[in-house]
C-alpha positions in Angstrom: 99.6 96.4 58.1 99.9 99.6 60.0 97.1 100.1 63.1 94.5 102.6 62.1 95.2 104.2 65.5 98.6 105.7 64.3 97.3 108.3 62.6 95.3 109.3 65.3 98.4 109.8 67.3 100.0 111.8 64.5 97.3 114.2 64.8 97.7 114.4 68.7 101.6 115.1 68.0 100.6 118.2 66.0 97.9 119.6 68.4 100.4 119.1 71.2 103.0 121.2 69.4 100.7 123.8 69.0 99.6 123.8 72.5 103.3 124.3 73.6 102.8 128.0 72.1 106.1 128.3 71.0 107.9 127.0 74.0 109.8 124.3 72.5 113.1 123.6 74.1 115.5 122.3 71.5 116.8 119.3 73.8 112.9 118.3 74.6 112.0 118.7 70.8 114.8 116.8 69.6 113.7 113.9 72.2 110.1 114.0 70.9 111.2 114.1 67.1 113.3 111.2 67.5 110.8 109.1 69.1 108.0 110.1 66.7 110.1 108.7 63.9 110.5 105.8 66.2 106.7 105.7 66.7 106.5 105.4 62.9 108.5 102.4 62.8 106.8 100.2 65.7 103.1 99.1 65.6 101.0 98.2 68.6 101.4 94.8 70.1 98.9 92.0 69.5 98.4 88.6 70.8 100.1 87.1 68.5 103.3 88.1 70.0 104.5 85.9 72.7 104.9 88.7 75.2 101.5 89.8 74.7 100.0 86.2 74.4 97.3 86.7 77.1 96.8 90.9 77.0 94.7 91.9 74.1 95.5 95.5 73.4 92.2 96.2 71.5 90.5 97.1 75.0 93.0 100.2 75.0 93.0 101.0 71.4 89.2 101.3 70.7 89.4 104.8 72.6 90.6 107.8 71.3 92.5 109.4 74.2 94.0 112.8 74.0 96.5 114.5 76.2 95.0 117.8 78.3 96.6 120.9 77.4 98.6 122.8 80.2 96.4 125.6 79.8 93.4 123.8 80.7 92.0 124.8 84.1 91.2 122.0 86.5 88.6 122.4 89.2 89.5 120.0 92.1 89.6 120.4 95.9 92.7 119.9 97.5 91.1 117.8 100.4 91.6 114.8 97.9 95.0 114.5 98.9 94.3 114.3 102.5 94.0 110.4 102.4 97.3 110.0 100.6 99.4 112.0 103.1 101.1 109.5 105.1 104.1 111.3 105.9 103.9 114.8 106.5 107.7 115.1 106.3 108.0 113.6 102.7 109.0 115.8 99.9 105.6 116.0 97.9 105.3 116.9 94.0 101.4 116.5 92.6 100.7 116.4 89.1 96.9 116.7 87.8 96.3 115.5 84.1 100.0 115.1 83.5 100.9 118.6 84.9 103.1 119.8 87.8 101.2 121.6 90.4 103.4 123.4 92.7 100.8 125.1 94.9 100.0 121.4 96.0 103.2 120.4 96.4 105.9 120.6 98.8 109.9 120.5 97.9 111.1 122.8 100.2 113.2 120.6 102.3 115.4 119.2 99.8 118.9 118.4 101.0 121.4 120.5 99.8 122.9 119.5 96.3 120.1 117.2 95.6 117.6 118.3 93.1 113.9 117.1 93.0 112.1 119.5 90.6 109.6 119.0 87.6 110.6 117.8 84.3 109.2 121.0 82.7 111.2 123.0 84.8 114.3 120.8 84.3 113.6 121.2 80.7 114.0 125.1 80.7 116.5 125.5 83.3 118.6 122.2 83.7 118.7 120.0 80.7 122.0 118.8 81.1 120.4 116.4 84.1 118.9 114.4 81.3 121.9 113.5 79.5 123.0 110.7 82.0 119.7 109.2 81.5 119.5 109.4 77.5 123.1 107.8 77.8 122.2 105.2 79.9 118.7 104.0 78.2 119.1 105.7 74.8 117.2 108.4 73.1 114.8 106.3 71.1 112.4 103.9 72.6 112.4 100.1 72.3 108.4 99.8 72.1 105.8 101.9 71.1 104.3 102.8 74.5 107.9 104.3 75.6 107.8 106.1 72.0 104.3 107.7 72.7 105.6 108.9 76.1 108.5 110.5 74.7 106.6 111.8 71.8 104.5 113.8 74.5 107.8 114.7 76.5 106.6 117.7 78.7 106.2 116.9 82.5 107.0 114.6 85.1 109.8 114.4 88.0 113.3 114.6 87.7 115.2 113.4 91.3 119.2 113.8 91.1 120.9 112.5 94.0 124.7 113.5 94.2 127.5 111.1 95.3 127.5 110.6 99.1 124.2 112.4 99.8 121.6 110.4 101.5 117.7 111.4 101.5 116.4 110.6 104.8 112.7 111.6 104.0 110.8 109.9 101.0 109.9 111.7 97.5 106.2 111.3 97.1 104.8 111.7 93.7 101.1 111.7 93.3 99.7 111.5 89.9 95.7 112.5 89.8 93.7 112.3 86.8 90.5 114.5 86.7 89.0 115.1 83.2 85.0 114.4 83.6 83.6 113.5 80.1 86.7 113.3 78.4 89.0 110.6 77.0 92.4 111.9 78.3 95.6 110.2 78.4 98.7 111.4 80.5 102.2 110.6 80.0 104.3 111.3 82.9 108.1 110.6 82.7 110.2 109.9 85.9 114.0 110.4 86.2 115.9 109.1 89.1 119.7 109.5 89.4 121.3 108.1 92.7 125.3 109.0 92.4 128.0 106.8 94.1 126.9 106.2 97.8 123.5 107.9 97.5 120.6 107.0 98.9 116.8 107.7 98.0 113.2 106.5 98.4 110.5 107.5 95.9 106.7 106.7 96.2 104.9 106.9 93.0 101.0 107.2 93.7 98.3 107.1 90.9 94.9 107.8 91.9 91.5 109.3 90.3 89.2 112.1 91.1 86.3 110.2 89.4 85.6 106.9 87.7 85.9 107.8 84.2 87.6 106.1 81.4 91.4 107.4 80.9 94.9 106.0 80.0 97.8 106.6 82.2 101.1 105.8 80.0 104.1 106.1 82.4 107.9 105.7 81.9 110.3 105.6 84.8 114.0 105.6 84.1 116.3 104.8 87.1 120.1 104.9 87.7 121.7 103.5 90.7 125.3 104.3 90.7 128.1 102.5 92.7 127.1 101.5 96.3 123.8 103.6 95.8 120.8 102.6 97.5 117.1 103.2 95.7 113.7 102.0 97.0 111.0 102.6 94.6 107.2 102.0 95.5 104.3 102.3 93.0 100.7 102.3 94.2 97.9 101.9 91.5 94.6 103.0 92.8 93.1 104.6 89.7 89.3 104.6 88.4 87.9 101.3 87.9 87.7 102.0 84.4 91.2 103.3 83.8 94.1 101.9 81.5 97.5 101.9 82.8 100.8 101.3 81.0 104.3 101.5 82.5 107.5 101.3 81.2 110.2 101.1 84.1 113.9 101.1 83.3 116.7 100.3 86.0 120.6 100.5 85.6 122.5 99.1 88.4 126.3 100.0 89.1 128.8 98.0 91.2 127.3 97.1 94.5 124.4 98.9 94.5 121.1 98.1 95.9 117.6 98.7 94.2 114.3 97.2 95.6 110.8 97.7 93.9 107.4 97.7 95.6 104.4 97.2 93.1 100.7 97.4 94.3 98.0 97.2 91.5 94.9 97.6 93.1 92.5 99.2 90.8 92.2 99.9 87.3 90.4 98.2 84.3 93.3 97.2 82.3 97.0 97.1 83.3 100.3 96.4 81.8 103.7 96.9 83.6 106.7 96.4 82.1 109.9 96.4 84.2 113.5 95.8 82.9 116.3 95.7 85.5 120.1 95.4 84.4 122.7 94.6 86.6 125.5 96.2 85.1 128.5 95.3 87.5 129.5 93.2 90.0 127.6 92.6 93.3 124.8 94.6 92.5 121.3 93.6 94.2 118.0 93.9 92.8 114.6 93.0 94.4 111.2 93.1 92.9 108.1 92.7 95.0 104.5 93.0 93.6 100.8 92.4 94.9 97.8 92.8 92.6 94.3 92.5 93.6 91.6 92.1 90.8 87.9 91.8 90.8 84.9 92.5 88.2 86.6 92.0 84.9 90.0 93.9 85.5 93.1 92.8 83.6 96.7 93.1 85.2 99.6 92.0 83.0 102.9 92.2 85.0 106.0 91.5 82.6 109.5 91.7 84.3 113.0 91.0 83.2 115.9 90.9 85.4 119.2 90.8 83.5 122.2 89.6 85.1 125.0 91.1 82.8 127.9 90.8 85.4 129.3 88.1 88.1 128.7 88.1 91.7 125.3 89.7 91.8 121.9 88.7 93.3 118.2 89.0 92.7 114.8 88.4 94.6 111.5 88.6 92.9 108.3 87.7 94.7 105.0 88.7 93.3 101.7 87.5 94.5 98.1 88.0 93.1 94.5 87.5 94.3 92.0 87.6 91.6 88.3 87.4 92.0 85.1 87.5 89.9 85.7 87.4 86.0 89.3 89.2 86.5 92.4 88.1 84.8 96.1 88.2 85.4 99.2 87.7 83.8 102.8 87.1 85.2 105.4 86.7 82.9 108.9 86.9 85.0 112.2 86.4 82.8 115.6 86.2 84.6 118.5 86.3 82.1 122.0 85.2 83.1 124.8 86.2 81.0 128.0 84.4 80.1 130.2 86.7 82.1 127.6 86.5 85.1 129.2 83.8 87.0 128.2 83.3 90.8 124.8 84.8 90.1 122.4 84.0 93.0 118.7 84.3 91.6 115.2 83.5 92.8 111.8 84.1 91.6 108.4 83.3 92.8 104.9 83.8 91.7 101.9 82.7 93.8 98.3 83.4 93.0 94.8 83.0 94.8 91.9 82.5 92.6 88.6 83.3 94.3 86.0 82.2 92.2 86.0 79.6 89.4 85.9 82.4 86.6 89.0 84.3 87.6 92.0 83.3 85.5 95.8 83.6 85.8 98.5 82.9 83.3 101.9 82.6 85.0 105.3 82.1 83.3 108.2 82.2 85.1 111.5 82.0 83.1 115.2 81.5 83.3 117.6 81.7 80.8 120.9 80.7 81.9 124.1 81.1 79.8 126.7 80.9 82.8 127.7 77.5 84.5 128.6 78.5 88.2 125.1 80.0 89.4 122.2 79.3 91.6 119.0 80.0 90.5 115.6 79.0 91.1 111.9 79.9 90.0 108.4 78.7 90.7 104.8 79.4 90.5 101.9 78.6 92.2 97.9 78.7 91.4 95.3 77.8 94.3 92.1 78.9 96.2 91.6 79.6 99.6 91.8 76.6 101.7 88.8 74.7 103.0 90.6 73.7 106.1 91.6 76.8 107.2 88.4 78.4 106.5 86.6 75.7 108.5 89.0 76.2 111.6 88.3 79.9 111.6 84.4 79.3 111.2 84.9 76.9 114.2 86.1 79.8 116.6 83.1 82.0 115.6 84.3 83.8 112.8 81.8 84.5 110.0 82.7 83.2 106.4 83.3 86.6 104.8 85.7 87.5 107.9 87.4 84.3 107.7 88.1 84.6 104.0 89.4 88.3 104.6 92.1 87.0 107.5 93.1 84.4 104.8 93.8 86.9 102.2 95.7 89.3 104.4 98.0 86.6 105.4 98.6 85.8 101.9 99.3 89.5 100.9 101.5 89.9 104.1 104.7 88.8 102.8 104.7 91.5 100.1 103.6 94.3 102.4 106.0 93.5 105.3 108.8 93.9 102.6 108.2 98.0 102.8 110.5 99.4 105.4 108.7 102.7 105.8 106.3 102.5 108.7 103.8 105.2 107.6 103.8 103.9 104.0 103.5 100.3 105.2 100.4 101.1 107.2 98.9 103.2 104.5 99.4 100.3 102.0 98.0 97.9 104.4 94.8 100.1 104.7 94.4 100.5 101.1 95.0 96.7 100.5 92.5 95.4 103.1 89.9 97.9 102.0 90.2 96.0 98.5 90.0 92.7 100.1 86.7 93.6 101.7 85.2 93.3 98.2 87.2 90.3 96.8 
């Protein structure tokens, strides 16, 4: 039976088109209409589906979320950005309620031939830059949340790095939600295309100006060309009442290197879906994640690393610190195709449960169809060690400080993987602030 919420979003599609005020670029409208047809074919997931067994979407679907029109005025002080400016040299793109704010952004120092612009501007002036992504990832969506994102296809970031161009400064994307008293949803789209021998580091930062209920539904499409280097960082530090869904799709060419660093620090309900395809030999993929939950927060990390070709390697490390009555899910899947001989893959998920009421469901998976590979996976669930706490207490450290020290040490391995000094220090501050309340 079709979920009744689908009719709500069909109505929102009509209102969205009216708010475009006739400014419908044919290429963008084609994407919207194709994905609305796909939206009609799909349904919202339920816990009867294996991939959603431990995540109940009814918490999300009970709300009538609506996008904020581009014409709506937002009254917000730019000082909100100050705590997040960890690198004054970084290119900065700021989005409020899903729409690009050029007056708060800083993209003047883009290297020659590189392209860093908003999706709205790209749709108007350079739609051909999106064709590469559509060819790689397909015009239609594979799940209903991606279909919803593309049905509201309007704004986000487009980052195109040509062959042999190395971006020495990061691109910092800041997404702010601020709509007091409204149930709003935003659907940011991010496109990253690094050409052959190109390099780029991108930071996604999701924050809130208040503690309202809202929904962020983001899709990121990433292409790493031959011998390209792409580093992707995502920091989710939103309202404690916010919902967040992400679909991230990565395609890697020969000898490319992709690394992702994900930090889920605040939000009522989160589902991250990451799919990385190693499409040619000697590609390297690294996925790192840290999630810290408290109260009744829920975080679900679903990852797939698809080894399609031989001589590729992947490393995956996710760590969770769960307190109060919060819950987490880790479902990590590594696929080794028949032709992917000499694959080297390692996957680990480690979790700290700070209270008897906190829960984690972890499911590392290996699906191997080749016979000459080196693959390992594992998961651990534990509590802070009494012996370690006792040792610190005997050194004159109070119990709360001792617990924080041990949690910092547990999280440190993921934080140390961040190469950018300013970002790493910024993350340490955010993480350690969260641990004070754990």
